[in-house]
Backbone as numpy.savetxt, mean C-alpha at the origin, in Angstrom:
# Nx Ny Nz CAx CAy CAz Cx Cy Cz
23.24 -34.14 -58.22 23.48 -34.42 -56.80 23.58 -35.93 -56.62
24.69 -36.37 -55.98 24.86 -37.79 -55.76 23.95 -38.29 -54.66
23.76 -39.60 -54.63 22.89 -40.21 -53.62 23.40 -39.95 -52.21
24.73 -39.99 -52.02 25.30 -39.79 -50.68 25.04 -38.36 -50.19
25.21 -37.41 -51.13 24.96 -36.00 -50.76 23.50 -35.80 -50.39
22.60 -36.39 -51.16 21.16 -36.27 -50.88 20.81 -36.85 -49.51
21.37 -38.02 -49.21 21.10 -38.67 -47.92 21.61 -37.80 -46.78
22.80 -37.18 -46.97 23.37 -36.32 -45.92 22.48 -35.11 -45.65
21.96 -34.48 -46.73 21.09 -33.31 -46.56 19.81 -33.70 -45.84
19.21 -34.82 -46.25 17.99 -35.30 -45.59 18.24 -35.58 -44.12
19.40 -36.11 -43.81 19.75 -36.44 -42.43 19.91 -35.18 -41.57
20.47 -34.11 -42.19 20.75 -32.89 -41.43 19.54 -31.99 -41.24
18.51 -32.12 -42.12 17.33 -31.25 -42.03 16.69 -31.28 -40.64
16.42 -32.46 -40.04 15.82 -32.46 -38.70 16.67 -31.75 -37.67
18.01 -31.83 -37.80 18.89 -31.17 -36.84 18.74 -29.66 -36.91
18.67 -29.14 -38.19 18.49 -27.70 -38.35 17.13 -27.25 -37.84
16.11 -28.08 -38.08 14.75 -27.73 -37.66 14.62 -27.74 -36.14
15.35 -28.63 -35.48 15.26 -28.75 -34.03 16.14 -27.73 -33.31
17.17 -27.21 -33.98 18.10 -26.28 -33.33 17.39 -24.96 -33.01
17.62 -24.43 -31.80 17.02 -23.15 -31.43 17.79 -22.55 -30.27
17.66 -21.25 -30.11 18.28 -20.53 -29.00 17.19 -19.80 -28.25
16.97 -20.17 -27.00 15.93 -19.54 -26.19 16.52 -18.36 -25.42
15.88 -17.23 -25.51 16.27 -16.05 -24.75 15.10 -15.60 -23.89
15.37 -15.07 -22.70 14.27 -14.57 -21.86 13.66 -13.33 -22.50
12.42 -13.01 -22.17 11.76 -11.84 -22.76 12.48 -10.54 -22.39
12.50 -9.61 -23.31 13.14 -8.32 -23.06 12.41 -7.53 -21.99
11.09 -7.76 -21.88 10.27 -7.08 -20.86 9.53 -8.14 -20.06
10.17 -8.69 -19.03 9.56 -9.79 -18.28 8.26 -9.38 -17.59
7.36 -10.35 -17.47 6.09 -10.11 -16.78 6.32 -10.02 -15.27
5.48 -9.26 -14.62 5.52 -9.15 -13.16 4.10 -8.98 -12.64
3.88 -9.42 -11.43 2.57 -9.23 -10.80 2.74 -9.23 -9.30
1.82 -8.59 -8.62 1.84 -8.62 -7.16 0.44 -8.43 -6.62
0.30 -8.77 -5.34 -0.96 -8.61 -4.62 -0.65 -7.99 -3.27
-1.36 -6.93 -2.94 -1.20 -6.29 -1.63 -2.58 -6.08 -1.01
-2.62 -6.10 0.30 -3.84 -5.76 1.01 -3.68 -4.38 1.62
-4.61 -3.50 1.31 -4.63 -2.15 1.87 -5.95 -1.99 2.59
-5.91 -1.96 3.92 -7.15 -2.00 4.68 -7.82 -3.34 4.46
-9.06 -3.31 3.99 -9.76 -4.55 3.65 -9.67 -4.86 2.15
-9.02 -4.00 1.39 -9.02 -4.10 -0.07 -7.81 -4.88 -0.58
-8.07 -5.90 -1.40 -7.00 -6.61 -2.09 -6.74 -5.89 -3.41
-5.47 -5.58 -3.66 -5.07 -4.92 -4.90 -4.17 -5.87 -5.68
-4.58 -6.20 -6.90 -3.79 -7.07 -7.78 -3.32 -6.25 -8.98
-2.05 -6.39 -9.31 -1.51 -5.67 -10.46 -0.64 -6.59 -11.29
-0.80 -6.54 -12.61 0.05 -7.31 -13.52 0.52 -6.39 -14.64
1.81 -6.48 -14.97 2.39 -5.60 -15.98 3.68 -6.20 -16.51
4.26 -5.58 -17.51 5.55 -5.98 -18.04 6.59 -4.93 -17.67
7.85 -5.38 -17.49 8.90 -4.49 -17.00 9.98 -4.29 -18.06
9.81 -3.32 -18.95 10.87 -3.04 -19.93 12.13 -2.53 -19.24
13.26 -2.70 -19.91 14.56 -2.31 -19.37 15.09 -1.08 -20.11
15.97 -0.34 -19.46 16.57 0.83 -20.11 17.52 0.41 -21.24
18.41 -0.52 -20.95 19.39 -1.01 -21.94 20.16 0.13 -22.61
20.56 1.11 -21.80 21.37 2.21 -22.31 20.61 3.27 -23.07
19.30 3.16 -23.12 18.50 4.10 -23.90 17.97 5.25 -23.05
17.74 6.40 -23.67 17.04 7.50 -23.03 15.55 7.13 -23.04
14.88 7.24 -21.88 13.50 6.74 -21.77 12.48 7.86 -22.00
12.24 8.67 -20.99 11.15 9.64 -21.09 11.56 10.84 -21.95
10.67 11.16 -22.88 10.96 12.20 -23.86 11.65 11.64 -25.09
11.89 10.31 -25.11 12.55 9.67 -26.25 11.86 8.35 -26.57
12.31 7.25 -25.93 11.66 5.96 -26.16 10.18 6.03 -25.79
9.89 6.66 -24.66 8.50 6.94 -24.25 8.29 8.45 -24.43
7.67 8.86 -25.53 7.54 10.30 -25.81 6.60 11.00 -24.83
6.84 12.27 -24.65 5.96 13.08 -23.81 4.64 13.36 -24.54
3.60 13.53 -23.72 2.27 13.96 -24.21 1.63 12.97 -25.18
2.00 11.69 -25.05 1.41 10.63 -25.87 0.97 9.50 -24.96
-0.19 8.90 -25.24 -0.70 7.80 -24.43 0.32 6.66 -24.37
0.53 6.12 -23.17 1.49 5.02 -22.95 0.78 3.90 -22.21
1.11 2.67 -22.57 0.51 1.50 -21.93 1.00 1.31 -20.49
1.97 2.12 -20.07 2.54 2.05 -18.72 3.19 0.69 -18.49
4.05 0.34 -19.42 4.75 -0.93 -19.36 5.13 -1.34 -20.76
4.94 -2.62 -21.07 5.21 -3.16 -22.41 4.30 -4.35 -22.64
4.17 -4.75 -23.90 3.34 -5.92 -24.20 1.87 -5.63 -23.94
1.25 -6.51 -23.15 -0.16 -6.33 -22.81 -0.34 -5.07 -21.97
-1.55 -4.55 -21.94 -1.81 -3.38 -21.11 -1.65 -3.74 -19.64
-1.23 -2.77 -18.87 -1.09 -2.98 -17.42 -2.48 -3.06 -16.81
-2.68 -4.05 -15.93 -4.00 -4.29 -15.34 -3.93 -4.14 -13.82
-4.91 -3.46 -13.27 -5.01 -3.32 -11.82 -6.43 -3.66 -11.39
-6.54 -4.40 -10.29 -7.85 -4.87 -9.82 -8.01 -4.54 -8.34
-9.19 -4.03 -7.99 -9.52 -3.71 -6.60 -10.68 -4.59 -6.16
-10.54 -5.23 -5.00 -11.61 -6.11 -4.51 -12.75 -5.32 -3.89
-12.49 -4.07 -3.52 -13.51 -3.19 -2.94 -13.34 -1.79 -3.52
-14.34 -0.95 -3.31 -14.21 0.45 -3.72 -12.96 1.05 -3.07
-12.31 1.95 -3.78 -11.08 2.55 -3.27 -10.99 4.00 -3.73
-10.26 4.81 -2.98 -10.03 6.20 -3.37 -8.69 6.25 -4.10
-8.73 6.62 -5.37 -7.54 6.61 -6.24 -7.29 8.03 -6.73
-6.18 8.59 -6.29 -5.89 9.97 -6.68 -6.93 10.96 -6.20
-7.54 10.66 -5.05 -8.55 11.54 -4.48 -9.95 11.33 -5.01
-10.13 10.33 -5.89 -11.44 10.08 -6.48 -11.88 8.65 -6.18
-13.16 8.48 -5.87 -13.69 7.15 -5.54 -13.81 6.31 -6.80
-13.26 5.09 -6.74 -13.32 4.15 -7.86 -14.03 2.88 -7.39
-14.96 2.39 -8.17 -15.69 1.18 -7.83 -14.78 -0.05 -7.96
-15.07 -1.07 -7.17 -14.28 -2.30 -7.25 -14.36 -2.87 -8.66
-13.30 -3.57 -9.07 -13.26 -4.14 -10.41 -11.86 -4.08 -10.99
-11.73 -4.51 -12.24 -10.43 -4.52 -12.93 -10.39 -3.42 -13.98
-9.23 -2.77 -14.07 -9.07 -1.64 -14.99 -7.74 -1.74 -15.73
-7.71 -1.11 -16.91 -6.45 -0.92 -17.61 -5.80 0.35 -17.06
-4.50 0.26 -16.77 -3.77 1.41 -16.21 -2.91 2.03 -17.31
-3.28 3.23 -17.72 -2.56 3.94 -18.77 -2.03 5.26 -18.22
-1.19 5.90 -19.01 -0.66 7.19 -18.58 -0.28 8.02 -19.80
-0.20 9.32 -19.58 0.33 10.25 -20.58 1.48 10.98 -19.90
2.71 10.53 -20.10 3.85 11.18 -19.45 4.05 12.60 -19.97
4.46 13.47 -19.08 4.78 14.84 -19.46 6.03 15.29 -18.72
6.70 16.28 -19.23 7.92 16.75 -18.58 7.62 17.36 -17.22
6.51 18.08 -17.11 6.15 18.75 -15.86 4.97 18.09 -15.15
4.18 17.29 -15.89 2.97 16.71 -15.31 2.60 15.43 -16.06
2.17 14.43 -15.30 1.68 13.18 -15.89 0.17 13.09 -15.69
-0.49 12.42 -16.61 -1.90 12.07 -16.46 -1.98 10.56 -16.28
-2.53 10.12 -15.17 -2.71 8.69 -14.89 -4.17 8.35 -15.17
-4.38 7.25 -15.90 -5.72 6.90 -16.39 -6.11 5.50 -15.95
-7.34 5.36 -15.46 -7.95 4.05 -15.27 -9.04 3.91 -16.32
-8.97 2.84 -17.11 -9.90 2.62 -18.21 -10.66 1.31 -17.99
-11.92 1.30 -18.37 -12.75 0.11 -18.16 -12.23 -1.12 -18.88
-11.55 -0.93 -20.00 -11.08 -2.06 -20.82 -9.69 -2.50 -20.37
-9.61 -3.68 -19.76 -8.33 -4.21 -19.30 -7.89 -5.40 -20.15
-8.42 -5.51 -21.37 -8.16 -6.68 -22.22 -7.31 -6.35 -23.43
-6.88 -5.11 -23.57 -6.18 -4.69 -24.79 -4.73 -5.15 -24.80
-4.18 -5.27 -26.02 -2.74 -5.46 -26.17 -2.13 -4.07 -26.25
-1.48 -3.67 -25.17 -0.97 -2.31 -25.13 -2.09 -1.30 -25.18
-1.91 -0.26 -25.99 -2.96 0.76 -26.11 -3.69 0.66 -27.45
-3.52 -0.47 -28.16 -4.23 -0.65 -29.42 -5.72 -0.87 -29.15
-6.56 -0.02 -29.73 -8.00 -0.12 -29.49 -8.46 0.68 -28.28
-7.55 1.45 -27.68 -7.91 2.27 -26.52 -9.02 3.26 -26.87
-10.01 3.34 -25.99 -11.15 4.24 -26.19 -11.25 5.19 -25.00
-10.98 6.44 -25.23 -11.01 7.44 -24.15 -12.37 7.50 -23.47
-13.44 7.18 -24.21 -14.78 7.23 -23.64 -14.96 6.22 -22.51
-14.08 5.22 -22.46 -14.17 4.20 -21.41 -13.32 4.54 -20.19
-12.72 5.72 -20.19 -11.95 6.15 -19.02 -12.86 6.27 -17.80
-12.42 5.71 -16.70 -13.14 5.84 -15.43 -12.70 7.10 -14.71
-11.41 7.38 -14.80 -10.91 8.63 -14.21 -9.57 8.98 -14.83
-9.22 10.24 -14.67 -7.90 10.76 -15.02 -7.43 11.64 -13.86
-6.23 11.40 -13.40 -5.67 12.24 -12.33 -4.32 12.77 -12.77
-4.02 13.98 -12.36 -2.76 14.61 -12.72 -1.80 14.55 -11.54
-0.56 14.17 -11.81 0.46 14.09 -10.77 1.76 14.70 -11.29
2.57 15.18 -10.35 3.85 15.77 -10.71 4.95 14.71 -10.62
5.79 14.59 -11.65 6.91 13.65 -11.56 8.01 14.23 -10.68
8.77 13.36 -10.06 9.93 13.79 -9.27 11.16 13.05 -9.76
12.32 13.64 -9.53 13.57 13.00 -9.90 13.99 12.01 -8.83
14.28 10.79 -9.25 14.72 9.75 -8.33 16.22 9.90 -8.08
16.65 9.61 -6.85 18.06 9.70 -6.50 18.87 8.58 -7.15
18.20 7.49 -7.49 18.87 6.36 -8.11 18.27 6.10 -9.50
19.07 5.49 -10.35 18.59 5.12 -11.68 17.93 3.76 -11.62
16.71 3.68 -12.10 15.97 2.42 -12.12 16.06 1.81 -13.51
16.85 0.75 -13.64 17.05 0.09 -14.92 15.75 -0.51 -15.44
14.98 -1.13 -14.55 13.72 -1.78 -14.94 12.53 -0.93 -14.52
11.55 -0.82 -15.39 10.31 -0.14 -15.03 9.66 -0.89 -13.88
9.27 -0.17 -12.84 8.75 -0.79 -11.62 7.50 -0.08 -11.15
6.49 -0.86 -10.78 5.29 -0.33 -10.14 5.16 -1.03 -8.79
5.00 -0.26 -7.72 4.88 -0.86 -6.40 4.06 0.03 -5.48
3.62 -0.55 -4.36 2.93 0.22 -3.32 3.96 0.69 -2.31
3.95 1.97 -1.99 4.88 2.54 -1.02 4.12 3.48 -0.09
4.84 4.03 0.87 4.30 5.07 1.77 3.06 4.60 2.53
3.09 3.39 3.06 1.94 2.89 3.83 1.76 3.72 5.09
0.51 4.06 5.41 0.20 4.87 6.59 -0.87 4.19 7.43
-0.97 4.56 8.73 -1.95 3.92 9.63 -3.40 4.10 9.20
-3.68 5.12 8.38 -5.07 5.35 7.96 -5.44 4.52 6.72
-4.63 3.49 6.45 -4.88 2.57 5.32 -4.76 3.28 3.97
-3.80 4.20 3.90 -3.49 4.85 2.64 -2.06 4.47 2.24
-1.75 4.67 0.97 -0.42 4.36 0.45 -0.25 5.13 -0.85
0.85 4.88 -1.53 1.09 5.47 -2.85 1.32 4.36 -3.86
0.71 4.49 -5.03 1.03 3.63 -6.15 2.17 4.33 -6.89
3.37 3.78 -6.76 4.56 4.45 -7.30 5.04 3.75 -8.57
5.35 4.54 -9.59 5.91 4.06 -10.85 7.29 4.68 -11.02
8.30 3.83 -11.25 9.68 4.31 -11.34 10.36 3.74 -12.58
11.06 4.61 -13.29 11.90 4.17 -14.41 12.89 5.27 -14.71
14.09 4.87 -15.10 15.15 5.82 -15.36 15.36 6.62 -14.07
15.29 7.94 -14.13 15.43 8.76 -12.93 14.13 9.48 -12.59
13.01 8.92 -13.03 11.70 9.54 -12.81 10.85 8.69 -11.90
10.17 9.34 -10.98 9.25 8.66 -10.06 7.90 9.37 -10.09
6.83 8.57 -10.15 5.47 9.09 -10.14 4.72 8.42 -9.00
4.02 9.20 -8.18 3.25 8.63 -7.07 1.79 9.08 -7.15
0.90 8.08 -7.08 -0.54 8.37 -7.03 -1.05 7.97 -5.64
-1.60 8.90 -4.87 -2.13 8.53 -3.54 -3.37 7.66 -3.67
-3.42 6.59 -2.90 -4.61 5.74 -2.86 -4.98 5.48 -1.41
-6.26 5.25 -1.17 -6.72 5.02 0.20 -7.86 4.02 0.21
-7.74 3.06 1.12 -8.82 2.10 1.32 -10.01 2.80 1.98
-11.19 2.25 1.76 -12.39 2.78 2.42 -12.63 2.07 3.75
-11.56 1.48 4.31 -11.68 0.74 5.57 -12.19 1.62 6.70
-11.77 2.88 6.72 -12.18 3.78 7.81 -13.70 3.89 7.89
-14.37 3.95 6.75 -15.84 4.04 6.75 -16.46 2.82 7.43
-15.93 1.63 7.10 -16.48 0.40 7.69 -16.19 0.33 9.18
-14.96 0.66 9.57 -14.58 0.59 10.98 -15.38 1.58 11.81
-15.52 2.81 11.31 -16.27 3.82 12.05 -17.74 3.44 12.18
-18.29 2.77 11.16 -19.68 2.32 11.23 -19.83 1.25 12.31
-18.84 0.35 12.42 -18.88 -0.69 13.45 -18.75 -0.09 14.84
-17.86 0.89 14.97 -17.69 1.57 16.26 -18.97 2.30 16.65
-19.56 2.98 15.68 -20.81 3.70 15.94 -21.90 2.75 16.44
-22.04 1.60 15.76 -23.09 0.65 16.11 -22.84 0.00 17.47
-21.62 -0.48 17.70 -21.35 -1.29 18.90 -21.03 -0.47 20.15
-20.23 0.57 20.00 -19.77 1.30 21.18 -20.56 2.56 21.48
-21.13 3.18 20.47 -21.85 4.44 20.70 -23.35 4.22 20.81
-23.93 3.43 19.91 -25.38 3.20 19.94 -25.73 2.11 20.96
-25.15 0.93 20.78 -25.48 -0.20 21.67 -24.75 -0.14 23.00
-23.65 0.61 23.06 -22.83 0.75 24.28 -22.45 -0.63 24.84
-21.94 -1.49 23.97 -21.52 -2.83 24.37 -20.37 -2.73 25.37
-20.49 -3.41 26.50 -19.44 -3.40 27.52 -18.60 -4.67 27.38
-17.70 -4.63 26.43 -16.77 -5.73 26.19 -15.37 -5.14 26.16
-14.50 -5.64 27.03 -13.17 -5.04 27.17 -12.40 -5.02 25.86
-12.46 -6.12 25.12 -11.73 -6.20 23.86 -12.23 -5.20 22.84
-13.56 -5.08 22.70 -14.12 -4.13 21.74 -13.81 -2.69 22.13
-13.93 -2.40 23.41 -13.64 -1.05 23.89 -12.18 -0.69 23.65
-11.29 -1.64 23.89 -9.87 -1.40 23.65 -9.58 -1.17 22.17
-10.23 -1.96 21.31 -10.03 -1.77 19.86 -10.51 -0.39 19.41
-11.67 0.02 19.94 -12.18 1.34 19.60 -11.24 2.44 20.07
-10.74 2.29 21.30 -9.81 3.29 21.86 -8.52 3.33 21.05
-8.01 2.15 20.69 -6.79 2.08 19.87 -6.99 2.79 18.53
-8.12 2.51 17.90 -8.35 3.08 16.57 -8.43 4.60 16.64
-9.12 5.10 17.64 -9.22 6.55 17.80 -7.84 7.16 18.11
-7.06 6.46 18.93 -5.74 6.97 19.32 -4.78 7.02 18.14
-4.65 5.90 17.43 -3.67 5.82 16.35 -4.08 6.62 15.12
-5.36 6.89 14.96 -5.83 7.64 13.80 -6.23 9.07 14.14
-5.79 9.51 15.34 -5.95 10.91 15.74 -7.40 11.39 15.65
-8.28 10.59 16.24 -9.69 10.98 16.31 -9.97 11.56 17.70
-11.17 11.41 18.21 -11.57 12.02 19.49 -10.83 11.35 20.64
-9.81 12.01 21.18 -8.99 11.41 22.24 -9.75 11.28 23.55
-10.65 12.20 23.84 -11.42 12.09 25.08 -12.34 10.87 25.05
-12.92 10.60 23.88 -13.73 9.40 23.74 -12.86 8.15 23.84
-11.68 8.20 23.24 -10.75 7.07 23.32 -10.37 6.80 24.77
-10.15 7.85 25.53 -9.79 7.70 26.94 -10.92 7.05 27.73
-12.14 7.48 27.49 -13.29 6.90 28.19 -13.38 5.40 27.92
-13.24 5.00 26.66 -13.32 3.57 26.33 -12.16 2.80 26.94
-10.97 3.39 26.92 -9.79 2.70 27.45 -9.90 2.48 28.95
-10.37 3.49 29.68 -10.54 3.35 31.13 -11.59 2.29 31.44
-12.69 2.28 30.68 -13.73 1.27 30.89 -13.20 -0.13 30.61
-12.38 -0.28 29.57 -11.81 -1.60 29.27 -10.92 -2.07 30.42
-10.23 -1.14 31.08 -9.39 -1.50 32.23 -10.23 -2.03 33.39
-11.37 -1.39 33.63 -12.22 -1.83 34.75 -12.83 -3.20 34.47
-13.01 -3.53 33.19 -13.58 -4.83 32.83 -12.52 -5.93 32.78
-11.27 -5.55 32.64 -10.17 -6.53 32.58 -8.98 -5.92 33.31
-8.98 -6.09 34.63 -8.06 -5.34 35.49 -6.61 -5.79 35.40
-6.34 -6.97 34.85 -4.96 -7.46 34.82 -4.35 -7.43 33.42
-4.92 -6.65 32.52 -4.38 -6.57 31.16 -3.46 -5.36 31.05
-2.18 -5.63 30.94 -1.18 -4.56 30.93 -1.34 -3.64 29.72
-1.74 -4.20 28.58 -1.86 -3.40 27.36 -2.93 -2.32 27.48
-3.99 -2.63 28.21 -5.06 -1.65 28.38 -4.57 -0.45 29.19
-3.78 -0.72 30.24 -3.24 0.37 31.07 -2.21 1.19 30.29
-1.42 0.52 29.46 -0.43 1.23 28.64 -1.13 2.17 27.67
-2.22 1.70 27.04 -2.95 2.56 26.11 -3.53 3.77 26.82
-4.08 3.56 28.01 -4.62 4.69 28.79 -3.53 5.70 29.07
-2.34 5.22 29.44 -1.21 6.11 29.71 -0.82 6.89 28.46
-0.82 6.22 27.32 -0.44 6.89 26.07 -1.45 7.97 25.67
-2.73 7.67 25.88 -3.76 8.66 25.55 -3.63 9.88 26.46
-3.46 9.63 27.74 -3.30 10.73 28.69 -2.06 11.56 28.38
-1.00 10.90 27.95 0.22 11.62 27.58 -0.04 12.55 26.40
-0.75 12.04 25.39 -1.04 12.88 24.23 -1.94 14.05 24.61
-2.81 13.84 25.60 -3.67 14.92 26.10 -2.91 15.86 27.04
-1.64 15.54 27.30 -0.76 16.31 28.19 -1.26 16.32 29.63
-1.93 15.26 30.00 -2.37 15.09 31.39 -1.36 14.16 32.06
-0.17 14.72 32.29 0.98 13.91 32.68 0.87 13.24 34.04
0.33 13.90 35.08 0.20 13.20 36.38 -0.65 11.93 36.27
-1.76 12.02 35.53 -2.63 10.85 35.36 -1.95 9.79 34.48
-1.18 10.26 33.49 -0.45 9.33 32.62 0.57 8.54 33.43
1.21 9.21 34.38 2.19 8.53 35.25 1.49 7.46 36.09
0.32 7.79 36.62 -0.43 6.81 37.42 -0.76 5.56 36.60
-1.23 5.75 35.37 -1.58 4.61 34.52 -0.35 3.81 34.15
0.75 4.49 33.87 2.00 3.79 33.54 2.52 3.00 34.74
2.38 3.55 35.93 2.80 2.84 37.14 1.93 1.61 37.39
0.65 1.73 37.09 -0.25 0.58 37.20 0.19 -0.52 36.25
0.51 -0.14 35.02 1.00 -1.12 34.04 2.32 -1.72 34.49
3.18 -0.91 35.10 4.47 -1.39 35.59 4.30 -2.44 36.68
3.37 -2.20 37.60 3.10 -3.19 38.66 2.63 -4.52 38.08
1.75 -4.45 37.07 1.27 -5.67 36.42 2.42 -6.39 35.73
3.31 -5.64 35.09 4.44 -6.24 34.38 5.39 -6.93 35.36
5.59 -6.32 36.52 6.47 -6.94 37.53 5.87 -8.23 38.08
4.55 -8.22 38.31 3.88 -9.42 38.82 3.97 -10.58 37.83
3.98 -10.25 36.54 4.00 -11.29 35.50 5.40 -11.57 34.97
6.42 -10.98 35.64 7.82 -11.17 35.23 8.05 -10.83 33.75
7.45 -9.75 33.31 7.61 -9.31 31.92 8.76 -8.30 31.88
9.99 -8.83 31.83 11.19 -8.01 32.03 11.33 -6.89 30.99
11.05 -7.19 29.74 11.17 -6.15 28.71 10.17 -5.03 28.94
8.93 -5.41 29.31 7.90 -4.41 29.58 8.26 -3.57 30.80
8.83 -4.22 31.81 9.25 -3.49 33.02 10.26 -2.41 32.64
11.25 -2.79 31.86 12.29 -1.84 31.45 11.68 -0.69 30.65
10.83 -1.02 29.69 10.22 0.02 28.84 9.34 0.96 29.64
8.57 0.41 30.58 7.67 1.24 31.38 8.44 2.12 32.36
9.54 1.62 32.90 10.37 2.45 33.78 10.91 3.65 33.02
11.34 3.41 31.77 11.83 4.51 30.94 10.70 5.49 30.61
9.52 4.94 30.35 8.38 5.79 30.02 8.01 6.69 31.19
8.01 6.14 32.40 7.66 6.92 33.59 8.68 8.04 33.80
9.96 7.75 33.59 10.99 8.79 33.70 10.72 9.92 32.71
10.37 9.54 31.49 10.09 10.54 30.45 8.86 11.38 30.81
7.83 10.72 31.34 6.61 11.44 31.73 6.89 12.41 32.87
7.74 12.03 33.80 8.07 12.92 34.93 8.82 14.15 34.44
9.66 13.97 33.41 10.36 15.11 32.83 9.36 16.06 32.16
8.41 15.49 31.44 7.40 16.31 30.77 6.51 17.03 31.79
6.29 16.38 32.92 5.43 16.97 33.96 6.10 18.17 34.61
7.42 18.10 34.76 8.14 19.16 35.49 8.26 20.46 34.69
């Protein structure tokens, strides 16, 4: 080897060592945080792609433990106790695993959220297992996706997992109702606090969550007497009476709210209340 050739090779070595091609990960990381009731839910996972492959029953075999993602195990954290798949789960962080099946899936929460995938998984550390039925999705989901859907007024939702044409939903519910009902019991039922705002909140909660409507009506009427110029209080009373099918009284409350709206030049409310009164008169007849 001549000296010139040797020098050229030595010169090119750093260039070869420095040359590289960066590609994004095949299964990018994802995370989200949602509040359900008073509970913060944090989830982190990886999102593998279909890339033209058959997924369930092939790449992800049936009746075999799956990390429910790719790479590290999927992790879910609850800031407070929560009802997961109909079962109470203590606050904390868990590994989220699953056993996919053609007719039924098993969703697993495991105490160990530190594993790489399912390597080292110990069934004895399972906190719960729930069975759910898969459904066919109308659209093809290229990327594996976990999200919260189906939010309801009672602070419940669904933890939905979607990939390919398969969708899995696990019902979850915050324990917010227990805390709220305890506060209502203490303040409005035991102590009988006469505060317009608290009474209205109690009436609203009972109304929207389909609890004792007669009790809701009592609180709503009392809140009106304590704050006579609050249009929202009169509207709530009208709505409760309407649901109780006490239409003549509902019309009176709606008309009271309408008068307040006119005095305050609340044009949108005036229009809405006029339409509501027309509807109530039809129901009354």
